[in-house]
C-alpha positions in Angstrom: -44.4 168.4 107.4 -45.9 171.5 105.7 -49.7 170.9 104.3 -50.6 174.4 102.8 -49.1 176.1 99.7 -48.4 179.7 99.7 -48.6 181.6 96.1 -44.8 181.7 95.7 -45.2 177.6 95.5 -48.2 177.4 93.1 -46.1 180.2 91.0 -43.1 178.0 90.8 -45.0 174.9 90.4 -46.9 176.3 87.3 -43.7 178.1 85.6 -41.6 175.1 86.2 -44.2 172.2 85.6 -45.5 170.5 82.7 -48.9 169.9 81.6 -50.1 166.3 82.7 -54.0 166.2 81.5 -56.0 168.5 79.3 -59.8 168.4 79.4 -60.2 170.7 75.8 -64.2 170.8 76.4 -63.7 172.5 80.0 -60.8 174.5 78.8 -58.9 173.3 81.7 -55.6 171.8 82.0 -53.3 170.0 85.0 -50.0 171.2 85.5 -47.3 168.9 87.8 -44.4 171.0 89.2 -42.5 171.5 92.2 -43.3 173.7 95.4 -40.2 175.9 96.4 -39.6 173.4 99.2 -39.4 170.4 96.8 -42.9 168.7 97.3 -44.5 168.1 93.7 -47.7 169.9 93.0 -50.6 169.5 91.1 -52.6 172.6 89.6 -55.3 172.3 87.9 -56.0 175.8 85.8 -57.6 177.5 82.8 -57.1 180.7 80.7 -59.6 183.7 81.0 -60.5 185.5 78.3 -58.4 188.2 79.0 -55.4 185.6 78.6 -54.6 185.3 82.6 -54.1 182.1 84.3 -56.9 181.2 86.7 -55.8 178.6 89.3 -59.0 176.6 90.3 -57.4 174.1 92.7 -53.7 173.1 94.0 -52.8 169.9 95.8 -49.8 167.5 96.7 -49.5 165.4 93.8 -49.0 161.7 95.2 -48.6 159.7 92.0 
């Protein structure tokens, strides 16, 4: 079993996923999507002032 994600897994998870949680005060959100190999991943992100997505952490979602 693979335990790491590469940038393509993270990108696919974010682009095909849905927002599950939102923390407005911290301006963060959690996206749940799928890695390229089908594993369900979670990514906690925020937008920068320049409008880019900053990925804070990525993990395999067990829920």
